[in-house]
C-alpha positions in Angstrom: 15.2 6.1 6.0 12.4 3.5 5.7 9.7 4.5 3.2 6.5 2.5 3.2 3.6 2.3 0.7 0.4 2.3 2.7 -3.0 0.7 2.3 -5.9 1.4 4.6 -9.1 -0.6 5.4 -12.3 0.4 7.0 -15.7 -1.3 7.2 -14.7 -4.7 8.5 -12.1 -7.4 7.8 -13.8 -8.3 4.5 -13.9 -4.7 3.2 -11.6 -3.6 0.4 -8.2 -2.0 1.0 -7.7 1.6 -0.2 -4.7 3.7 -1.2 -3.1 5.2 1.9 -0.2 7.2 0.6 3.5 7.1 1.5 4.9 7.2 5.0 8.5 7.5 6.2 9.1 5.8 9.6 12.6 6.0 10.8 15.8 7.3 9.3 18.4 4.7 10.2 20.5 3.1 7.5 19.9 -0.7 7.3 17.8 -0.7 10.6 14.1 -0.8 10.0 11.3 -0.1 12.5 9.4 -3.1 13.8 6.9 -1.4 16.0 5.3 2.1 16.3 2.8 2.9 19.1 2.1 6.6 19.4 -0.9 8.8 20.1 -1.8 12.5 19.9 -3.8 14.4 22.4 -4.0 17.6 20.4 -5.4 16.7 17.0 -2.2 15.5 15.5 -0.1 18.6 16.3 2.2 16.3 18.4 2.7 12.6 19.3 4.1 10.7 22.2 4.7 7.0 22.7 7.3 4.3 21.7 8.9 2.7 18.7 11.2 -0.2 18.2 14.0 -0.8 15.7 15.4 -4.1 14.6 17.6 -5.6 17.3 16.5 -3.2 20.1 13.9 -2.7 22.7 11.3 0.0 22.7 12.5 3.6 22.8 10.6 6.8 23.5 9.1 8.9 20.8 8.0 12.5 20.8 7.0 14.2 17.5 5.9 17.7 16.5 4.1 18.7 13.3 6.2 20.8 11.0 4.3 20.9 7.8 1.4 18.8 6.3 1.9 15.2 7.6 5.6 15.9 8.3 6.9 15.6 11.9 10.2 16.4 13.6 10.9 13.4 15.8 13.1 12.7 18.8 13.9 9.4 20.5 14.8 8.7 24.1 16.5 5.6 25.5 18.1 4.9 28.9 15.2 5.9 31.2 12.8 8.9 31.7 15.6 11.3 32.6 17.9 10.4 29.7 18.4 12.9 26.9 16.3 13.1 23.8 18.0 12.5 20.4 17.1 14.0 17.0 15.6 11.3 14.8 14.9 13.4 11.8 11.6 14.0 9.9 8.9 11.3 9.7 6.1 11.4 7.2 3.0 10.2 9.0 -0.3 10.5 7.2 -1.4 11.3 3.7 -4.6 13.4 3.9 -5.2 17.1 3.3 -6.4 18.9 6.4 -6.9 15.8 8.5 -4.0 14.8 10.7 -3.3 11.3 11.9 -3.8 11.0 15.7 -2.8 7.4 16.5 -0.7 4.5 15.3 -0.3 1.0 16.5 1.9 -0.9 14.1 4.1 -4.0 14.3 6.1 -6.2 12.0 6.7 -9.9 11.9 9.3 -9.8 9.2 12.0 -7.4 10.5 10.3 -4.3 9.1 9.8 -5.4 5.6 6.1 -5.0 6.2 4.0 -3.4 9.0 0.4 -4.0 10.0 -2.0 -2.8 12.6 -4.2 0.2 13.0 -4.1 4.0 12.7 -6.6 6.8 13.3 -7.3 10.1 11.6 -8.7 13.0 13.5 -12.5 12.7 13.9 -12.6 9.0 12.9 -12.3 5.6 14.4 -9.4 3.1 13.9 -8.7 1.9 10.4 -6.5 -1.0 9.3 -3.0 -0.5 8.0 -0.9 -2.6 5.7 2.6 -1.2 4.9 5.3 -2.5 2.6 8.8 -1.1 2.1 8.9 1.1 -0.9 11.9 1.9 -3.1 11.4 5.6 -2.9 14.0 7.8 -1.2 13.1 10.4 1.5 14.4 13.9 1.4 14.2 16.7 3.9 13.1 19.9 2.1 13.7 23.5 2.8 12.4 26.6 1.0 13.7 30.1 0.7 11.9 33.3 -0.4 12.9 37.0 -0.1 16.4 36.8 -1.6 19.6 34.8 -1.2 20.2 36.1 2.3 16.7 35.3 3.5 16.2 32.4 6.0 15.4 28.9 5.0 12.0 27.5 6.0 10.8 23.9 6.6 9.6 22.4 3.3 8.4 19.1 4.6 9.6 15.6 3.7 9.6 14.6 0.0 9.9 11.1 -1.5 11.5 10.7 -4.9 12.2 7.9 -7.3 11.6 4.1 -7.4 15.1 2.8 -7.9 16.8 1.9 -4.5 20.4 2.2 -5.8 20.0 4.9 -8.4 18.9 8.3 -7.0 17.1 11.1 -8.8 19.5 13.9 -9.8 17.3 16.3 -11.7 13.7 17.3 -12.0 12.1 19.6 -14.6 8.3 19.5 -14.0 5.3 21.7 -14.4 1.6 21.6 -14.0 -1.2 23.2 -16.0 -4.0 22.2 -13.6 -3.0 23.6 -10.2 -0.9 20.6 -9.3 -3.4 17.9 -10.0 -0.9 16.5 -12.5 2.8 17.2 -13.1 4.6 16.5 -16.4 8.1 17.0 -17.7 11.4 15.1 -17.3 13.5 13.6 -14.5 17.0 12.2 -14.5 18.3 9.2 -12.6 22.0 9.2 -11.8 24.1 7.9 -14.7 21.3 8.4 -17.3 19.8 11.0 -19.5 16.4 12.7 -18.9 13.3 10.5 -19.1 9.6 11.5 -19.4 7.6 12.0 -16.2 3.9 12.1 -15.6 2.5 12.3 -12.1 -1.2 12.2 -11.0 -2.2 13.5 -7.5 -3.8 10.7 -5.5 -3.5 12.0 -1.9 -2.0 15.0 -0.1 1.1 16.0 -2.1 1.3 12.4 -3.2 1.6 11.4 -6.9 1.3 8.2 -8.8 4.1 8.4 -11.4 4.9 6.8 -14.8 8.1 7.3 -16.8 8.9 7.0 -20.5 12.2 6.5 -22.3 13.2 5.8 -25.9 11.0 8.4 -27.7 7.5 9.8 -27.6 6.0 6.7 -29.1 7.4 4.4 -26.5 5.3 2.9 -23.6 5.0 4.5 -20.2 6.3 2.4 -17.3 5.4 2.5 -13.6 7.6 5.0 -11.8 6.5 4.6 -8.1 4.7 6.9 -5.8 6.3 10.2 -5.0 5.7 13.0 -2.4 6.3 16.5 -3.8 5.5 19.5 -1.7 4.2 20.0 1.8 1.3 22.4 1.8 -2.4 21.6 2.5 -4.5 22.2 -0.6 -1.9 24.3 -2.4 -0.5 22.2 -5.2 3.0 22.3 -6.7 2.9 23.7 -10.2 6.7 23.7 -11.1 9.9 22.1 -9.9 13.3 22.8 -11.5 16.2 21.3 -9.5 19.3 19.2 -9.9 22.1 17.8 -7.8 24.0 14.6 -7.0 21.2 12.5 -5.5 22.2 13.3 -1.9 21.5 17.0 -2.3 19.2 18.5 -4.9 18.8 22.3 -5.3 16.8 24.7 -7.4 13.4 26.3 -7.5 9.8 25.3 -7.1 6.5 27.1 -7.4 3.2 26.6 -5.4 -0.1 27.5 -6.9 -0.8 31.2 -6.8 2.8 32.2 -6.0 6.1 32.9 -7.7 9.2 30.7 -7.7 10.9 30.0 -4.3 14.2 28.3 -3.5 14.3 24.6 -2.9 16.9 22.6 -1.1 16.5 18.8 -0.7 18.8 16.7 1.4 18.6 12.9 1.7 17.0 12.0 5.0 19.3 10.4 7.6 19.8 10.0 11.3 23.3 10.2 12.8 22.7 9.2 16.4 21.8 5.5 17.0 20.5 3.9 20.2 22.5 1.3 21.9 21.0 -2.1 21.5 
């Protein structure tokens, strides 16, 4: 996966840049996107267009909204009659109740950064600056109604800030309907460390961590995406695993606990260069 920290600009080239959330664009190992040009004709329910990965030409994109800002994406190469291939989940947009409807992004440094424009429903184009983030994308599923009940799409989450050390446990809760989350997390090979997250955009938290005791300083912990519902905050997460898969329970505001399964995002099928 390629997770990006996003900034947006509106009001002219001299205007300030604003927090734009976290996007995941592409799920290939060691092959970043270098262009994304897609549009929606239905208010962000779906997208069509093209994207380009390092070392390749443009390939077709079609995407369908699954949960808030999370899209199931397919790619096509080899001509208009060629088959479509599953490209996994992309995270495109970071606002509650306002879907993105257009992207025109490109990279001059092999996908380390992206720049260009995007558009949210009901607005004009705004500037985009994207830089690769160390967060790890996970595809989430939820279950309610018992162990034999079906699994439901749970969106795409982004955890952690250490590229080679995945998160393996979360024990978090909120006393303010998901505006903040606090508790502990565990990175692989370590013990639990303190966690405080503050909601900054849809399901998106600015995180700090603490280790060494309650009197020790808090350290930047990255920007995380937790949950997938519009205006219904996460109020508890209790899950553990091996960093590739993480399982347990979570609770949305106003509900009881539901099952949670997280699997590290990936794409198996690759286009031929």
